[in-house]
N, C-alpha and C positions, 0 to 999 in steps of 0.2 A: 425624628430622623436619626437613624443610626449613624454612629460616628464613621469617618472613613478609615480604612485599616492602614496602619503605619508600617506593617511588615506582611508581605505577601510572599507565599511559598508556592512556586508552580512546578509541579513535576511533569515530566515530558515537554519541558519549556522549549526544546530545541527543535520539536517536530512542527508538522503541518499546522495544528491546531494551535500549539503553543507559540508559535511564530505570530500569529494573528492576535493571540491573548497578550503577547508581550507588547505589540504595537499599541493596542487599546489601552493597556495600563500606562504605557508612556504618555498616551494623549490626554487621557482621563484621570489618572491618579499620578501626577508628576513627582509628588513630594513622598510617596510611598516607596520603601525599601522593598526591591524585588530580589527574590532569591530563586535561583533555577536548579532543578534537580534533573540529572539525567546521566546516561552512562558515559557519554563522551561529549563533554562540554565544548561548545564552539569557541573558537578563538578570534573570530573575525565577523564583520557583519553587523550593520547598524541596529537591527531588533536586539542584538544580544550586548550591546556595549554597556549598559547600565545595570547589567543583572549580575549579582554575586553567585557564582556556580559552585556547586557541590557534586562530584561525581559519585553517583550511587547506582548499583545494580539492583533494582527491586527483585530480581530472580534469585539474588544470592542469599545464603542462609544468614548472613551479617546484615541484612537490609534494615531491619528495625534499629539496631546500634548505628549503623552508618546515617541513618536519617536525623539522629538526634541532635547533632550541631545544626543542621539545616532548618529544623523545626523549631529549636529554641526561640522563644519570644515571639512566634508568629501569630498574627490575628486571624490569618485564614489560609487554608491549604486548598489550592486549585489543582486537582488531581486529573491530569491529562494523560500520563504515561500509559503507552499502549504498543506492546509487541504485535507486529502481524507477520513476521517473517522469523524463521521459516514456516510457511503456512501450514506445512504438514507434520510439524514437530509439536503435537499436542501437549506433550509432557512439559516442554520448555515453555510454551505459550500459557499453560496453566500456571506454571510457577511465577511467570513475569506478572501476569495480568491478574490472576485470582489471588494467589498467596501474596503477590506484591501489593495488592490492594489492602489485604489484611495487615500487611506489614506498615502501611501508611497509616491505617487507623490505630494500630497499637502504639506507633510513635506519636500520633496525635494526642492520644490519651495520657501518654507520659508527659509529653510537654504541655498539656492543658490548652491545647487550641480548641476555640469554641465554634469554628466555622468550617464546613468541608463544601466545596463546589466540585462535583465530579462529572466528568465527561462520559455519560452512558451513550446510547446509539439508537437509530432507528431499528438495529438489528435485533432489539429485544421484543418487538411486537410479534405477535402471531400473524400467520398469513392472513391476508385479508384483500378485499377488491371493493371498488366503488368509491363512495365519498371518503375524503380524509377522515382519519380518526384522531380522536383527542386522547390525551395521557391516560384515561382510563381503560384503553384497549388492553385486551390480555397480554400479558408480558411473558409469554412461553416461548417466544423466539422460533428460530428455524432449527429443528433437530439436526439436520444435515451439515450445519455449519458450526465448526470448532468456535469461530470469533463470536457467534451468536449465543451458544450455549455458555460461553465464559461471561459474556456481558450479563446474561440472565442470572448466573451465579452471584455476580457481584451485586446486582440489584437485591437479591434476597439477603445478602451479608449487610448491605446498607440498611435494609428493612429492621434486621435485628440490632444493628447498632443504634438507630434511632429509638428504639424502643428502650435500650439499655443506657442510653445516654440523651436523654430528652433536653439537656442543657446545650447541646451542640446542634447548631442550625446546619442541616443538611440540604443542599441544593443539588438537584440533578437536572442537566440539560441534555436533550436527546437530539443530536444533529442528524441530519441527512448527510450526503456525501459532501465533504468539505474540501473546496478547490480554491487555489489561487495559482497564479504564474509559476511560483517557486514549488509547487507540488507536482510538477511535470514529471520529473525523474520519479518520484515515489508512486505516482498513478501508472506510469508506463511500466515499471518494473513488476507492480502487482497485478495489473489487468492485462497489458498488452504483451508484455515479453519481447524477445529478441526477433520475432516474425515480422514485425512491423517496422519498416526501415524508416529513417527520417524523410526520405523523399516522399513516401507515401503521406506520412503527417504533414508534408508541406501541400500535397493535394488538397487536404482538409482546410487547411488555412486559406488557400487561393479559392476555395469553393469550386474546385473542378472535379470532385468525385461525382461520377454520373448516378450512380445508385448506391444505397446504403442497407444492407440486409439488418434487420432487426427484429427480435422475438415480437410476435403479433401481440398487440395489447399493452406493450411496454409503455410505462409512465413513470419518469423520474422527477425528483427534485433535487437542485443543488444549493448549497450556501456557500457564501465567499467567507474566507478564514476571518476577514475584517469583520463581518457581520457577526460571526461566532464570538470573536473577541469583545465586541461591544455587549453581546447578551451575557458573557461571563462577567464583564464589569459591573453590569446591572444586577446581576444576582449576588455578586459581592458586596456592593455598596447597599443595596436595599435588604440584604440579609433575607431574601425569599425563600421560604421553605418549599419543598416539593419537587415534581417534575415539570419540565418545560420543553415542548416539541420546538425545534428551531430549524426552520427551512424556508426557502423562497417558493416561486410558484412552480406550477406543474408544466412539464414538457411532455408532450404525447409523441408517438412515432414521427409524426408528420413535422412537429416543431424540432425535433432531434435531428432529423435529417435536413431540415432546413438550415441548420447551423453550419453545415458544410455544403450547401447548395445542391444537395442530392435529392433524388426521389427515394422514398422508402419502399423497401421491398420487405413485406412482413413473413417471417420465417416461423413455423410452428415451434412454439417454446420449448417443446420436448427434443425437437430435433436440434435446436441451438444447444440445450443442455447436454445431449449426447456429443456433439462435436466438443464442447468444453471439456467434457470429462476424457475424451480421448486424447486432446492436446495436452490436457493435464496429466494425465498418467505417463505421457512421454516427457514430462517435465519440459515442454515447448513453451508453456505458460505458466506463470504462477498461480493464477486464477483456477480456483477449485470449483466443483460443483456446488459446493456449500455457499461459496461467494456469490455464485450466480443466483442461487435460491434467495439469498439475503437482498440482491438487486431485484429480482423479478418477482418474488412473492410477499416481500414486506409491503404492507400498506402505505399509501400516502399519509402525509401527516397534516393535521390541522394545528395551525400555529396561534389560535385566537387567544389561548391564555397567555402566552408570552407577549402578545401585543397589548392585552387589557392589563395585565398585572405588571408588567415590567415597563411597559411603554416602549417595547422593542419593535422594530420593523427593519426589513432586510434594506439596505441601500442598494445592492447588486440584485438584479433578476438572475434566475437560474440562467437564461440565455446569456447575459453578459458574463456571467461567473464562468459558464463553460467556454465561451469564445476566449476568455483570458487563459484558460487552461490549454486550449488548442494552440493559442499563440506560443505558449511555454513548451508545449510537446513538439511544434515544428522547429523551435530554435534550440531544442536540447538542453532546455533551462533547468538550473539547479539552484538550491538555496546555499547559504552559506554555513551550513551545520552538516555533521555527518548523517544525521537523520533526514536531511533533505538533499542528499546526493553530492555534498562537497567532498571533493577527493583532492589531495595535494598531487602535484605533477608526478605521474607514475615513473619509477625508475626503469631504466632502459637497460634491464638485466638480460642475461643470456637466456633465461626459461622465458621471458616475454617474446624475445626474438624467434624462439623456437616455434612458439604457439603462433604467432603471425606467419611464419613460413609454412607452417602445417595449413593454415587457413587458405593461404595462397595456393599451395599446390593442391589442396582439396578442390578449390574452384576450377583449377586447370584441369584436373581429372575428369571433373563433370562436363566442363567444355570440349575436351577431348572426346568424350563418349558421345556427346551430341554430334560432333563432327563425323565421327566414324559412323554413326547410325544413318546419317543423311548422305553417306556414299563418298565422303573424303577419303582419299587414300591413306592408309595407316602408315605412319613412321615410327616402327617399332622402337627405335633408340629413343625417340623423344617420349613415346608413351611410357616406356620402361623408366626413364629417368623421372618423369613426373610421379609416377605411382611409387617407386622406390623411395623418393625424397618424401612423399607424403607418408609413408609407413615409417621412415626413419624419424621424422619430426612429431609423429603421432605417438610414437613409443613412450615418451615421458608422461603422457597423460594416461596410457594403458597401465604403466607401472603405478602411478598415483591410485588408480582405480582398485589395483590389486592389493596395494599396501593398505589403503583405508578400508579394505574388506567391504567394498560397497556392494550392494545387492539391489539397486534401484533398477528400474527399466533401461537407462542409458547403459549402465555397467554391463547388464546381462545382455543386451542387444548389440553392443558395440562390436565384440569379436565376431559374431555371426554375421553381422553386416559387413564387415571388412572382408571375411571369406567369401561371401556371397558376391561383393563387388569385384573381387579379384577373378572370381570364376567367370562372371558376366563378362568382364572386360576381355578376357581372353577369347571368349565366344564373339564378342562384338554385338552390334545391334541395340535395339531399344531397351532390352532388360538391362544392359549396362547403364544407361542413362537412368533408369528407374533405381538401380541399385545405388549409384553415385548420389542420387537425389536423396535416398533414405540416409546416407552418411551425412549430408549436409543438414538434414533435420536434427539427427542425433548430436551433431556437433553445435548447433544453435541451442540445443537443449541443454548440453554440457556447459556452455557459457552461462547461460541462465542460472543453472544450478550453482555454478562457482560464484557468481555475483551474489545470490542469495546467502551463501556461506560467509561471505565477506561482511554482508550487512549484519549478520547476527552475532558476529564477533564482538 
């Protein structure tokens, strides 16, 4: 029986998976010293209380040197660190996830660490359908997904590392979508974006949604962060080599719709992908076609190996995990780390007030356009005041786009959309409603883009 580790290093310890792993370590290895590595160490929250933190950016050129103190004397490194934002910045994601993993391996060699537990993903598997696949399914991933391509690259790097360093035990776990209540902010920012209001998420919780459009033949597995944490501790204490699928049971379209009390309406998968691509191009949602492909085309996973070799079994069903996530989404839940959405009370600065005034006047502009379109008499002074106020409060954002030399769809479309809305408003009618609606979509996309920029800092 292998000796329990006395010093455990966890990279990405403040994230979704990391939080579950920290809870499992605290419950099952209470005497082990736990060292957390992340860019922005949390300062509060029970899962993080017993952790000794090191602030390290794995995307930085100094990452290997910065990891030295954290890895000194470690028995095992649990490598969970993963950057998923900004979803379109492939260069940064490559540096954080691929080069960052190489930095961890190099630091491990220097420190003489003899065990690595690595968080791989369902995204490494080639497209498939039918029965759940085992760990020997082809690991060529989804070519359209940056996330998938980088996970495949890391798996190849680990293959070479194992050949060159047979004295190091390398364990890889491949989880499906990892959820918990505290992951609500992360899931919403990545998959839903600003288009889905809290009120709509409340409908999901109350099971009042009449229908739920879903891609035809969609089947998903979830796994709770605590079940992942249990699997990671088992890999650590048993020093199990190899790869292990980690997932709960399968939910088909009927079961997914039943989570929210809705009737499933199956949509052609390519039509759903086209819609995702369009919303993604406008930056309305962070979800990209590549992420859609990972969700829809990746095969289901057979977890027999983890059950038989590790004695692992999920305590949470996919449905129960999903329901907890839905509760979190409806409540606007966040965790107590920056990676899980924790934010200090925002400063009430002048720019924030200007941006809020812009949002209010934009809503009023749209409402007035509707009133005029249905025949309510125009009050020119009121209309002019609202439009001028909106233009004035929107000027700082427009200047930001110019100074930042942005060339994304929002930056390119916004000036044209404003001019079109002004012209349509002067003429009146339903074109004005449509034009102000376009401005609303662009503004939501702008807010989403700003949020992702803050996350990546």
